[in-house]
N, C-alpha and C positions, 0 to 999 in steps of 0.2 A: 354135488352133482357129479356123474359117473363121465368118464371119457366118452362113452358111447352116446351119451344126452348131449355132450357138447359137440361132438361131431354131426350128430342128427340136428342139432340147432341150426348149425352152421351151414349144412346142406340145404337145409329149409330156407334158410336166408339167402343163399345164394340162387336157390330155384327161383325164389319169389322175386330178386332182383333181376335175373335174367328174363323172366316173365314180363316184368313191367318195362325192361329194355325192348323187347320185341314190341310189345303193344304201343309204345312211344314209337319206335321206328317204322311200325306200320302205319299208325296215325300220320306221320311225316311223309311216308310214301303216298298215302293218299293225296296230300296236298300237292306233290309232284305231277301225280296223275292228273289233278283237278287242274293245274296250271297248264298243262299240255292239252285238255280239252278246252280250255278259254282261249289256248293260241290259235287253237283249230278253228273255233268260231271267229275270233277276230281276223284270221286269215281269209275265212268265206267272205266276211264283211268288208274288209280292203279291197276285195277284187270286185264286190258289187257296186261300192261308192265309186262316184267321179263324176265328170262334168256332163258324160252321156249316160244317161239313165238306163240301166239293164235291170232285167227281171233275174230271179234265181233260176229259173228254166233256160234264160239265155246262157248264163254261165256254166251250168252244169254241161249243155249241149256242146258249149265251145271246149271244155275240159275234156268229155269223155265220149261224145260223138261228134266231132268236128264235121264229117260228112254231112251232117243233118243241120248245121248251124249255118246261120247268115254270114258271108263273107265279110262283111263290115264289123260285125259284132265278134268274129273269129280273129281279125286283126286287134280290135281292142284289149280283147281278154289277153290273148296268147302273146302279143308282140309288145304290149304297152303294160297292162295292168298286173299281169302274172310275173314278169320279170321284177318290177317294182315292188310287188309283195314278197317275193322269194329274197331278193335284195335286203328288204326290211328285216327278214327274220334272221339272216346271216349277219347283217350290221350290227343289230340287236344281241343277238348272242355273243358275238365277240367282243363287243363291249362289256356285256355283263360279266361275262367270264373274265375278261382283263381286269374289270373293277374288284369283283371278289377277290382274285388272287392278291391284286395290289395292296387290297385293305387287308389282308391275312399276313403278307410277308412284312408290311410296314406297321402292323399293329396300329391303324390310324382309321377310325370309322368314318373319317371324311376324305379319306384318300380315293382318288379315281384315276383313269389314264391320263387325265389331264394335269394332275399335280405333278409329274415329270416333265410336262411341256410337249408332250408327242404331239398332241392335236395341233397346237400353236405352229410347232416347226412344219409339220406337214402343210398347212394352211400358207405359210412362208414359202414353201417349195411350189404350191400349186400358184402362188401369186407372181414368183419369180417366170415361172413358164407363161402365162397368161401376158405379164409385162413385157418378156423379151421377144414373145412371139415365136419362140423356138419350138420345134416339132420333131419327135424322132423319125428317122428316114423311111422305115419301113412299116412302122404301125403308130401313125400321128394319133390314132384316137387314146393311145396309152401314154401320150405326152405329160399330161398334166397327172395322171395317178403316179405315173414313174417319178415325176418332180417331188410328189408329195411324201412318196413312201422315200425316196433318198433322203431328203431334209429328216423326215422322222427318225430314219437310221442314223443319220448324223447326230441327230439331238440325243438319241440312246448312247451312241458312243461317246459323248461329252459327259454324261451323267455317269455311265459306268466308269470312264477313265477317273473322274473325279472321286467317286466312291471308291475305287480300288486304292487310289493314293491315301485316303483318310479313312482306310478301314470299310469294309461293306457293312455298314450297319444302316438301320432304317432312318435312324436321323440325319445321317449324312446324305443318304439318297433322296430324302424329302428337301433339304436344302438345296443339293445339287439340281434337282427338278425344278425347282421354283426359280433358281436362278438362269436356268435355260429357258424356261416359261417367259420370264421377261426379257431376255435376250430377243428370244425369236419374235415376241410381240411387238418391240421396238423395230426391230427390222420389217415386220411386216407393214406396220404403221407407215415405215420411211417410204416402201415401195407403192403404198396407196396414195402418199402426198405426191409422189414424182409422176404418177401415172395420170394418162388423158383421162377425160371424162368418159369415153366409150370403155377404155380398158379397166377403169376402176369400177364401172357398173358390172361388168365381167367378174371383176375379182370378189366383189361383195357378194353377188349372186353364189358364188361358189363357198364363199365362207358361211353363207348362211346354212348350207346343207340342204341336199335335195335330192329325192329317190327318183327325180326325173331324168338322171344321169344313168340309170341301171337299165341294162340291156343284157341280153343273151350271151354278149361276148364277154363282158366283164363280171356278171354273178358266178361263173365257175372260179374266177379267181379268188373272191372273197370267200366263197364256199369251200375250196379247197384247202386254204390258210386255216380256217376256222376247223375243219375237220381233223386236219396235221395236229394243230397245237392242242384240240380237245383230248385227241387220243395220247398226247404226250403228256397231259396233266395227270392222266388216270393213274398211272404207278404211283404218283406221288401223292394221292390224296389222303393217306394216313399221314404222311410226313407233315402237310400242310394244316391238318387236324392237330398234331403234336405241337405245330409251332405257335399255335394260339395258347399254349400252356407257357411259353415264354423260352428265349433263346437257350437259356441253363437246362432246362428239362429235356428239350428237344435234344438236345447236344448228349444229355445222358442216356438217352433213349438210343443212341448209335447215330442220330442224324447229323450229318455235314450240312451247317445252316448256311454257309456261305457258300457252298455249291448251290444248294436248292435254292437260295435267293436270285443267283446268278442265273439258273436255268428257268425260273420262273418270269425273271426281268427279262429275258430274250423272248419267252412267248409273249408277254404283255407287248412288247414293242410289235412284234408280228401281227398280232390280233387288231391293235388299235391302228397301226398304219395301213392295213390292208384294207380297213373298214372305212376309214377316214380318207385314204388316197382317193376311193371311187366318188362316194357321196359327198364329200366336204364334211365340214365340221359340223358334228353333232353332238350337243353337249348334256350333261347330268345324266345321262342313261347308265355310265358305268358307276355313278354315284347311288343312283335311286333304285336299280335292278337288284342290287346284292343286298341292301337294306329289306327291301319286302321279302326277298327269298330268305333271308336270316330270321325274319318275323316270323315265317312259315314253317321252316323246317330245322331250324336252330345252326348250331356251329359245324355239325358233322358235315366234313367236306364232300362224302361220297354222296350227299345228297344237295348240300349248299351249292357247289359248282353247276350239276346239272340245273338246278332250280333258277339260278342266277343266270343261266343261258335262256332259259323258258321265259323268265320275268323280262329279261332284256328285249328278246324278240317281240313279246307282247308289248311292251310299252312303247316300241317303235311302230308296230302295225296300228296299235291304237292311236298314237301320234297321229298317223298316216290317215287314218281315217277322219280324224277330228280336223285334219289339214284340208281336207276336201269337204267337210261339212260346213266349216266357218264362213267361207267364201265360194257359193255355188257357182260353177262356172270356170273357176279357177283353182289352183293348188298353191296353198301357202307353204313356204320352205319349211321342211319338217324340223329343221334346227330350231326354230322359232318358237314352235309348238313343244318342244321337249324341254326348252328353257322355260316356258311358262309353267310347265309341270314340274320342273327341278327345285324352281328356285324357292316355292312355298314349301317343298319337301325337306330343304336343306333349312329352312327357317325352323321346321318342326323338329329337325335332329337337334339344331342346337336350342332350342327352348326346353326340350326334354331332358338335356345334358345327357344323352347318351353315351358321351365318352366317357363317363363314369363307369359304365359296364364292361368298358375293354381293359 
């Protein structure tokens, strides 16, 4: 076999591999587009559903021709349902991105924002604010979100400090997170035990997680945090993909693994805290959405991270629709619905032993 033949064979093999990869990438990109289409459909249905029956024409007129819409319908759509739906998208996308990043940097398929105790600590902060009756002087409506965000930041500081002392490894971060989770869970239970019945009811309602807290005053907060964090992740997508090969191989490619983990850890904290601080505790979205995205587009973070955001938003909006359909005339807290969806999915993951694939 001549050298020319060998070069020709290598060139043909490389061309075939490149063509195969492009076809695979395009198929996965198609799934991302399909996910966006599904999210758009769930967005419309979420606005349509609710205690007050509205037709498609009512909603369309309220959104695009408010001068021709009935005043009552306009208030329902623009002041109540639309901010709830937009909040659902931002919260779901935030938890989806936080979950997929956490699973990547920890190398654990069962990791989620709740693994490090952020949501529980945020719940404790909200419980303290409700229990003490403390209010911020100038912006009292931000009191509970601020307390939740502050406690989530404290939890993040504890996990980060412990992980730094014992080397920034995924195992240490998980153990520190579990310890933090139990700590704040115990403190939260103590507050609930000491609270008066009416205060306890308010605390429990917040912990359930509900989109009823959404308004045009707090939607921009979650949306801004999500957009900033998402843009901050984009330059490191290839590094996250390389990290899936293992720490040693990622280091061999010139990646500062410790620095990457710290940056992603901060972004996870911001995404989870901002989402939970407004709407309360919403479980399992950070676990379910990344796995759905991974099954559709694979491990390439260029597609996986956006797909996780889309799937997180889709799960929340779908759960919102279900929460309004299960009990007509009322709205079941969305945290209950997402838990009902998430627990069976967690059992499926365990039974299929997907841990072996990581």
